[in-house]
Each structure stands twice: as structure tokens, then as C-alpha cells.
C-alpha positions as CSV (number, residue, x, y, z in Angstrom):
1,M,0.0,0.0,0.0
2,P,1.5,3.3,-1.0
3,P,1.9,6.1,1.6
4,P,-0.4,9.1,1.5
5,L,0.5,11.9,-0.9
6,L,3.1,14.4,0.4
7,F,0.5,17.2,0.0
8,D,-2.9,17.8,-1.3
9,L,-3.1,18.3,-5.1
10,S,-6.7,19.3,-5.3
11,D,-5.9,23.1,-5.6
12,I,-3.0,22.5,-8.1
13,D,-3.7,22.7,-11.8
14,L,-1.4,19.9,-13.1
15,S,-1.9,21.1,-16.7
16,R,-0.7,24.6,-16.0
17,V,3.1,25.1,-16.5
18,V,4.5,27.9,-14.3
19,V,8.2,27.3,-15.3
20,T,8.9,26.0,-18.8
21,R,11.4,23.4,-19.9
22,E,13.6,26.2,-21.3
23,Q,13.6,28.1,-18.1
24,I,14.4,25.0,-16.0
25,Y,17.5,24.3,-18.2
26,Q,18.7,27.9,-18.1
27,A,19.1,27.2,-14.4
28,L,20.4,23.6,-14.6
29,P,23.4,22.3,-16.6
30,H,21.7,19.2,-18.0
31,R,21.5,19.1,-21.8
32,Y,20.3,16.9,-24.7
33,E,18.7,13.6,-23.6
34,F,19.3,14.4,-20.0
35,S,17.0,17.5,-20.0
36,L,14.3,15.3,-18.5
37,L,11.8,17.7,-17.1
38,D,9.1,19.3,-19.3
39,G,8.0,21.9,-16.8
40,V,7.2,22.9,-13.2
41,V,3.5,23.0,-12.5
42,H,3.7,24.1,-8.9
43,L,6.3,25.9,-6.8
44,D,5.8,27.0,-3.2
45,Q,9.1,28.1,-1.8
46,D,7.7,28.9,1.7
47,A,6.2,25.5,2.1
48,G,9.2,23.8,0.5
49,R,7.1,22.2,-2.3
50,I,7.5,21.6,-6.0
51,V,5.6,19.6,-8.6
52,T,7.3,18.9,-12.0
53,V,6.1,17.0,-15.0
54,K,7.8,14.7,-17.5
55,H,5.8,13.7,-20.5
56,I,6.5,10.1,-21.4
57,R,6.4,9.9,-25.2
58,Q,6.5,6.9,-27.6
59,V,9.4,8.6,-29.5
60,D,11.6,9.2,-26.5
61,W,15.2,8.0,-27.0
62,W,15.0,5.2,-24.5
63,T,11.9,3.5,-25.9
64,R,13.7,1.7,-28.7
65,G,15.8,-0.4,-26.4
66,H,14.0,-0.5,-23.0
67,I,12.1,-3.0,-23.5
68,P,11.6,-3.6,-27.2
69,G,7.9,-4.1,-27.9
70,R,6.9,-3.0,-24.4
71,P,8.8,0.2,-23.6
72,L,9.1,0.9,-19.9
73,F,10.4,4.3,-18.6
74,P,13.6,3.2,-16.8
75,G,13.7,3.6,-13.0
76,V,17.1,5.2,-13.2
77,L,15.7,8.0,-15.3
78,M,12.9,8.4,-12.7
79,I,15.6,8.9,-10.1
80,E,17.4,11.4,-12.3
81,A,14.2,13.4,-13.0
82,A,13.5,13.4,-9.3
83,A,17.1,14.7,-8.6
84,Q,16.6,17.4,-11.2
85,T,13.3,18.4,-9.5
86,V,15.2,18.8,-6.2
87,S,18.1,20.6,-7.9
88,Y,15.7,23.1,-9.6
89,F,13.9,23.7,-6.3
90,V,17.3,24.5,-4.6
91,H,18.1,26.9,-7.4
92,T,14.9,28.8,-6.7
93,V,15.5,29.2,-2.9
94,S,19.3,29.4,-2.8
95,E,21.3,32.6,-2.5
96,H,24.3,31.2,-4.4
97,D,24.8,30.0,-8.0
98,R,26.4,26.7,-7.1
99,F,24.8,23.6,-8.7
100,F,23.2,21.2,-6.3
101,G,24.0,17.7,-7.5
102,F,22.8,14.3,-6.6
103,G,24.2,13.1,-3.3
104,G,22.1,10.1,-2.3
105,L,18.9,8.1,-2.2
106,D,16.9,6.5,0.6
107,G,13.8,4.4,0.7
108,V,13.3,4.2,-3.1
109,K,10.4,2.1,-4.2
110,F,9.1,1.6,-7.7
111,R,5.4,0.8,-7.4
112,D,4.2,0.5,-11.0
113,A,5.5,0.5,-14.6
114,V,5.5,3.8,-16.5
115,V,4.8,3.4,-20.2
116,P,4.2,5.8,-23.1
117,T,2.1,7.9,-23.4
118,C,1.4,9.6,-20.1
119,A,2.4,12.5,-17.8
120,L,4.6,11.6,-14.9
121,H,4.4,14.2,-12.1
122,F,7.1,14.5,-9.4
123,L,5.9,15.8,-6.0
124,G,8.8,17.2,-3.9
125,Q,8.6,18.2,-0.2
126,T,11.6,19.6,1.6
127,V,12.6,17.6,4.6
128,D,15.9,19.4,5.5
129,F,17.7,22.3,3.8
130,R,21.1,23.5,4.9
131,P,23.8,25.3,2.9
132,R,25.7,22.0,2.3
133,R,22.8,19.6,2.0
134,M,19.1,19.4,0.9
135,I,16.9,16.4,1.6
136,C,13.6,16.1,-0.2
137,Q,10.9,13.5,-0.2
138,I,9.8,12.7,-3.7
139,Q,6.8,10.8,-5.1
140,G,6.1,10.1,-8.8
141,L,2.5,9.9,-10.0
142,V,0.8,8.9,-13.2
143,G,-2.7,10.0,-12.8
144,D,-3.8,8.9,-9.3
145,T,-1.3,6.1,-9.2
146,M,1.9,6.4,-7.2
147,V,4.6,4.8,-9.4
148,F,7.7,5.9,-7.5
149,E,8.8,7.2,-4.1
150,G,12.0,8.0,-2.3
151,R,14.1,10.5,-0.5
152,V,16.7,12.4,-2.5
153,T,19.7,14.1,-1.0
154,G,21.5,16.9,-2.9
155,M,24.7,18.8,-2.2
156,P,26.6,21.6,-3.8
157,V,29.2,20.5,-6.3
């Protein structure tokens, strides 16, 4: 049984992008295939919350080889998109321009397969934020189904 959602989504319009893909990757160094996020749909700095979206498409680069005939969005890419979600949130609240990179994972569970075509939303809730470390609880949702959960630690690099 999945845990409850990190926060109530009933007042959030998941179809309304508040930060575009281009704006995200002006702030983050990821490029080409590793620009995984398609937008931020909710950002509440005071509450330490963010919701991002990744559109899973039939033509994405990974679909040809993972798994032929039944493409599954790789778990490692879910983790990377979650880390980029945390990194972007840190960028919005931080007073310095240092990149917050991936520092660790805890309690990761993959609860369901993610297949084209769908929208995968990442809900992030700050657990601890210090100058040298950020810990964020993350959940991945496709519709009402939790497909991924874990805790991401980021650190300046």
C-alpha cells in the first residue's frame, strides 16, 4: 500500500506550466537527452514544495531499447528526473549560484510501470535544507497512481 501523498493536489492545476522546460534548463546544466523535465506546474518556496512534469512519449530516446515491444520508462531515469526536480527547487531558494548535484537516495520504491504515453508528475517536499545539503521526499504519480517514491539528498558540487 503506498503512503499518502506528500501534500494535497486538489488546488493545483497539473496542466498549467509555471516554469517552462527552457527556463528549467537555463538554471540547470543538463543538456540533450538528460534534460528530462518538461515543466514545473507548482512551486511553493515557503512550504518547500514543488511539482514537476515529465511527458512520457512513444518517440523518447530510451523507448527503442528498453524494453523492445513494451517500452518501460527506466527507474534510473525516474531517479534522475527526481534529482533534477530537487536541484531546480534548490536553485529557486538558494542565495548562491552553485549547482546542487545528486548526493544520495533512501527508501526508493518503484510501485508500478511507467509506459508511453502519459504524464509523470514528481511531487517534492523539503525535509531538511542547509547550505551544504538538501533532503527532499519525492513521489512520482501517473494520474492517481503512485509509481515511485523515495528520498533524494542533494549537495553543492
